[in-house]
N, C-alpha and C positions, 0 to 999 in steps of 0.2 A: 456510482463514477469505480476509478481502480485506480493503476497506477498515472492512466492517463489522464485528461477530461474530454469528457464524451465532445465536445467538437473538435478535438486534435482526432480523435477516431472518425468523426464521420465525415471528416476533410478529407481526412487520408481515405478511405471506403472510396469514395466521392471522383477522387482526383487517379482512382487508380484505371483508368481507361485504358490508356495508352499501354501497361502493363502485365494487366490480369484481363481473366476471362468473367464473363458472366457470371458461370457457377460461382470459382470462387469467389467475388461481390458477396454472392446469396449466404454459402456455407460461413462469411465475415459475419453478415447482419443476422445472423441465427443463431453464431456463437456468442454474439455482444449482448442482443436480448435475451440471453436465455437467467440471468445470473450466477446459473449456476457457477460454483467455482474451478471447477478440473479443469477446467483446460483453457479461460478468462484470459488472469496475464501471458500465458505462451503468444495466445492469440493478439494479447496489442502487441506485444512487443514484435511479432515479425507486419503487423500492419503498417507498423509507426518508422521500424527499421525498413524495410522495401519502399513506402513511400519517400523519405528518409533518399537512399539512395535512387528512385528513378532522375531526384533534382542535376544528382552527378556526374549522372553516364546514360547510357543504354540500358537500360533492365528490363528481363523478361521471368517473369509468373509460370514456374513451371511447364518451359518448353517442351517441346518433346525432340530429345536426342536421342534416340534410337537406343537405349537402354533398356534394363529393367524398373526400372527408379526413376519418380520424377522427381528433379532438383527444386527448392523451394526463388532462386536467385542463379540466374549467368543474368554476367556484372559486363558491360566494353564500355572501354575508351579508344584515342588513338593507340596508345600506346596500352594499354593494361584489359586484361583478360583473367577472368576465374569462375568459378560458378562455388555454389557452397549450400552446403541448410544449415537451418535456425533451427535452436535448442533450446529453451529453456528447464532450468532443471531448480529445485525445492527441497525442502526438505519432511514432505506430505504423509510421507510414508517412514518416517519415525513418528511424527505424533499422529497418526492412524496407532500403529505400534505402542505407540507411551501417551493415553488418550487424558492428558491432563486437563489442555484445555476442557472436556468432556467432563471431565470433574469438578473445576471451577464452577462450567455452569451447573453440574446440576446441584450440586450447592449454594450458587446465588441462587437457584430456584427455590430451595427449601429453604432458604432464608426468609426470601419474599413471602412466599410462602406463611412462613411464620408471625410474619406482619412485626418484625425484630422494631423497631425505631429508638433505643437506648446506644446503639452502640453495633459495631459491625465486626469482619471475623477475618482475621489471616488465612494464609493456608498457606505452610509450611513444606515443602516435600523435600527429602532428602533422599538419596542412593547409598545405598551401605554397601561396603566390602573396601575393596580397592581399588583408586583410579584411574580410569582409562588410561592405554597409553598401548606403541605405538604393536599389530602384532597382533592384539588379543582384542577377537569379535565381543560388541559390549550387547549384551540381551538385554529385552525387554523386560523394563521393572517394577510399574505399576500390576494390577491384580487388574487385569479385563472385565469390562464392563458390566455384563453379567452375570458376575461375582456383587457390586457395586452394596447390591442392597445387603444381604448378608455379611460381611468382612469392610462396610464404612461407615453403611446409611441403614443401621442396628438401633438393637435394644441401646447401646455406649452410645448411638446419638441422639438419641430425643430425652433421652435420660441429659444429654449436655443443655438442648435446648431446654430441656424443663430445666433448667439449674441460672442459667440466663434470666429467664422468665423470673424466676424469681428473686435472686438478686441484679437487675442490672446493671445495676453503678458498680458491682465486684468485675474483675477481672476471670476469667476460665480458662479451663485448658483441656483440650481433652488429644492424648496422643494413641497413635495408632504407627504400630510392629507390626510389617512384614518381611518374615525371614526366609521364607519360602522364593517371594516376590523380589528379595533388595531391594526393602525401599520403606521408608522410614516417614510417615503422613501426621502432622500436626497443624490442629484448627484451634483458636486460640481464638477468644473475645476479649475483645478490646472494648473500652465505654468510651460514648464520644462520640467513636468513627465510625458514621454507617457507611453501610457496601460487604461487598465480599471482594478478599483482594488478596492474591495470591506473592509472599513474598519474597522465596525461592524460584528460580527456573532453569528447569533442566536443557541441557540445548544440546546437540548432537555430538557428537567426536568421530573426527577420523579417525579410525585407528588400525584401516585396514586399506593399505594405496589403493589398492586395486580391485575394491570392492565399495560402492560408493556412490552416490547421483549423477554424479560430474564422469570419472571414470565409466561406467556403465552408461552413459550418457554418448560417451566420444564412441566409443566403440558403438557403437548404433548408429550409429548415425555415420561411421570411419564402411561398415558394409556397406549403407545403402551409398555410400558413394561410388563403393568400387563396382558399384550395380549400372549406375545410372550412361554411362556409352557418354559421359561426355572427355574429350580429350583435350584438355592444360589445365592449369592448376584450381585445382582442389579446396576448401576450404570449407570448418563448422563454424558459427557463432555461436555460443552459448554465452548466454542472458538468467541473467538473476529473477529467478522466481522467489526470492529467498529460500537461501543454501547460506549453514555455516558455513562454509568448507569458505566463502569468499571474504567472510571477518579477517583478520587481521590475527595471526594465533602467532603467538612469542613462549607459548610454553613447551615448547618437544615435544609433549606426550601425544602429537597429532601430528597428521598432513597439511600443507595445504594445498591451494589450486593449484600452484606448478610444480610442488612436490607431485600430482596429480597428473599432472600435462607431461610433464620428466619422464612419468612411470611409463605411457599412452605412448610416449617417443621411442621406446623404448623395445614394444614391439611390433609386429608388425603392423603394419598401416597405410591407409589410403586414403589421406588428407595432408595437404601439403601447408597448412595453416592450420590455429585454432587463433581466433581472437573472442576473449572475454570481455563479457560489457557487467563488471560487478557494480550495484550501487551505493552507498554513502552517504549518510548525513551530510545536506550542505549548508548547516547551522544549527547547532545543538538546539535552539528555542524552534527549528519548525518541523515539519513533516518533510516539507524539499526534498528532493534524492537526486547529487549530483552523479554523473556517471564515468565509470573509472576505464580505461580500455589498455588491455594485457592482451600483446601478440606472440605465437609462437611459433616456429617455422621447424617443417621438419629437416631442413637444408640449414647447417649452421656455418656456413659460409655464407654469408651477404652478400645480397647482389641486387640487382638494379629494380628489381617484378618485384621484393621482398622491401623495401625501399619504398617504390611507387606504391604500394598497396599498403604498406605501415600506415603515408598522409593521406590514403585514399579512411581511411579507418581512423583520423583523427577529423575530418570535417568530415567523416560519417558523424562522429559522436556531439563535436560542440553546434552542426547543424541540427539536431533531435531533439523535437518540444521538450517541456520541462517534466518531468518526474511527481505529482502532487504528492506520492509519498508513498513506503515503503507495500512490498509487495501482500505480507505478514497483516501489517493494518488491512490489503486490501481485500484481504482470503476474510476476513473477520469480517466488514462490512456487506460481504457478498452471500455470506455465509448466513446474517442475520437479517438478509431480504429474503430469502432463497425461502419461494412459499407461498410470502405476503403478498397485499399488494404493493405495486412499485411509488404508491400516493407517500415517495420520502417528502417530511419537510426539510425545508432547503435557511438554515439560518447563518446570515451573511455577516460579518461585521459590520459596525459603521464607526461613522470621524466627523468630527467636530471642526471648525473653525472660528472663532471668535471674536464679535466687533467687542464694542465700549460697552455693550450691557447686555446682551447675548446674546445667542453662536447665529452667526449672521450665514453660518452652510452646513447643513448637512449632506451626507454620503451613506450610501448604507443600498447594498442588492439589490435590484428592480425587481427581483423572482420573489422576496421575501417581503417585500412589500404589496407583489401581487397575491401572496399568499395568506397573507392577512387580509387584502380589500376580500379576497377571495371566501376569507373566512377557516382554512383548511388551518392557518394559522392562527391562535385562542391570542385573543389579546393579553391574556394574563400570564403565557412566555413569552408572550417578543416584553413586553416590557421586565421582566423577568432577566432578560435575555440581555435585555438595551442598556433597561437605567441605573445607576446608580440608588446604592441600600439608602432608604431612605425618600427616596427623589421621586420628585411626579414624572410622569412619562414624557419623555423631550418635547412631544408637540403640544405637548397641552400648557406647559410649558412657557413657551413659545408665546399660546396665546394670551398665557394668562400678563406675560408682560408686555401685550399689544404690537405682536409681533410676527404682523401674514405675510404670507409666499410672495413673494416677485416675480417666479420664475423657475422650474425643472429645466432640465437638460438629462440625456441618458446618454452618457460615456460606454462602446464597447470594445466589450474585452474575447477579443475569437479564440484567443488559446484558456479562455478561464471556461465555469461552465457558468456562471453567472453576469449581468451587464453593471454598472455600476446609475445609480438616479443620484438625482444631487439636487436636492431642494437648496432658494437661495431666496434671504430672511430680507424684510427693509425692516428701520427703523421702527420705533413705536408708534404704529398712526393711532386717532385719536377715532376711527372707529370701532377698534375695538378695544380703547384704553382710556386714559383720565387722560383729560388737558394737563400738559405742561411745559414749559416754560424751556425751548431748545438752547441747547448752547450758545448758537448764536446769532438768536436771540427771532427764528426763523419757525417756523411752524408744519410749515409745506416739503414736504418733502421730495 
């Protein structure tokens, strides 16, 4: 899965016969089956937006408008018509030039290779020099990947690992300063906490208003709108593919998305409106995301078609399926499975409803149960995931209590990637438990 569930994407593709071509459907399916993180999230946004819009009016995807460019959307109702292109922006270029994640991954690989079981390593990354500010381009800071062996994972790093193995219960530190790259790295060994984790995160900062992923994408799409041949209102729908410019910024040292859009409209342009769909955490303790809508118009004077378009876009956002995780998490998941077998385990949740003596009802992912029965999910992993510490398997506990299975049902969840199986258990049965006197004086179940 990425930002939408697979069932939602599957349904959207199969519902597209009224507005998309067979070639478009095959292209979508190839992209979704490819796992590669290059344009997966962008395709998801496109597929879901098109499907949702098709329920709000008459939609055509990439129709022939006698222009040099084909557009993603031509949409019409009895009172409104427009064309639009969908684009998705992210910070992948920044992370390619500043490979902190690759550095963390390589450190994790060497940590696991060293079989360190007494503690973990914290990776601190700090930029040297002046903080970024408006008008100044920030250069890439870490050493290039080709120089990591000599500059990071060298004899000093081996001595650091040796120090850990010699004194596993004492803290250790390896500072690394690269003034030619304007970055300071420090690896800290912390006894007791296993694994590798990064304690500081360097994020992209938009310090140049007309040289950033959002402005570049708007300029490109504006050129395409100019050549589309459509006679009517034209617009750009910008989707959040994991771009820091969409996060709230109160420092005053960088530009916001609204600043970039205003700058875009100061130049010659061919977009009558720009709709930005950015993501925010729906709840601090959940991965689910909510969509925030912002719309800017080239004409500062509000008129009827602008009001109607804004109302339509609000309906679009409200009608869209739930986004289940951030684009960054989706990219990490896609990269993890790239080139690997797609036989990934599904560890859904479990809930219990208790009676007087034992759980009367157990709910769990139907797919998790099937993977357990198929042998894909090891019993040890299942017990670690679903049992409390120092407790026996929950189904074993039911057997020890003599409570046997009375019924099972499957509850369908069409917009989620797993249905739920519900097990219902009766009172202790004499075929599986000792005889006892029921509170009402009747041993019959």
